N, C-alpha and C positions, 0 to 999 in steps of 0.2 A: 469590489475587487479583492481577490484573495491571492496572496503570494505564498508559494510553498517552497521550502528548502529541505531537501533530503540529505541524510548522512547515514553512515554505518555500513556501507558496502565494503567489500574486501575480498580476499582470496582465502579460501579454506578448503580442507580436504573433505571428501565425502564422509557423511556422518557427523560433521561438525555443525556448529550453530553460529548464527549472526542475528543481531537485532538492528533493524532499520528504524530511523526516526525521521519524522517530517514535521517541521515547525511551520505553523501558519501565521502569516502577517497580514495586517491591513484589513481584517474583517472585524467590523465593529462589535459583533456578537461573540467574540472569541471563536471557538470552533463549535459552538452550539448550532444546531439546526443545519448541519451540513451532511451530505452524503460524501464520505471520504473513502478513498480506496487506494490500494496498491496494484499497479499493473507492471508487467514485465515484457521485455522484447528481446528475443534472442536474434543473433545475426541471421538475416534472410527470412525471418518469420514475422507474422503479424503480432501487433501488441495484444496481449491477453490480460484479462482480469485475474488477479490472484486472490484478493480478499477485499472486503469493504465493510464499512460500519456506518450506521446512521447515528451521528453524534447526539442527536436529540432524544434518542431512546435506547441506544445500545444494541439494536439488531445487527447481527453480523452475517456475513455471507462469505463463502469460500469456494474456490475452484476445487473440483474433485481431486485433482492431482496434488493438492496441498493439505487436504483435510486430515486432521490428526497430527500434522507436523508443524503447521504455521498457526500463529495466533495474532489476531489484530486487536489492538486496544487503543484507548485514548486517555489523555490526561488534560482535562479541560483547563485546569489551573495553569498549565504550561503551554496551552495551545498546541499540543503535540500529539501526533499520531504515531503509533509504533507497529512494527511487524516483527514478531519473534519467530525466527525460522530455525527449526531443529531438524535433525536427521537429514541434512541437506544432501541432495543428489546432483550429479553432473548436469542433469537436465533442468536444474533450477538456475543454471547460469544465464545471465542476461542483464540488461539495464533495467533497474527497477525505478518506477516512477510513482510519485504520490500525486493524487488528483482529487479534486473536490467539485462539488456542485451545490449551490444554495438551493435547498428544496425542503419539502416537508416529509420526504421519505426516499429511501433508496429503491423502493419498489419491492417486488416479490422474489427476484432472483439477483445474482451477482451482476452489477451494472457492466455494460459494455463501455469500451474506451471512448466511443463516439458520443456517449451521453454525459461526459464530464466536461466541465467548463474551464477549470483552472488546473494547471500542470506545473510540477517542478521540473528541474533540468535532469534529474535522474541520478542514481548512484549505482555503480557497477558491482555486480556480484559474480564471482568466478568460483566454481566448484570443481576441484580436480579429483580424479578417480584414484 
């Protein structure tokens, strides 16, 4: 069982930055050997993958829409996943969720939301123009 708690959302103007955090609880191996990712959902839209990382090896994956602007990282000592978001755009607005799956790999592409097993409750990001 993995419990995830997100924080760091907020309201900023376009061009600004935010850093999201996700702390993992209840997993005996800390955040090692997890595929962990950030997903977002805008009103009326399907949940989409933003970025993911395999904590056992550091492989990272990004949606094309955020490449070069967002960076996913991990701190195993703190059982924490981060998403640094720079050059934010109004279209980045949405509820951001942290998710995880206990696995040996994230695969070859950005994981889809339906492939993740554990979810946080989300943190809201609002970008104004």
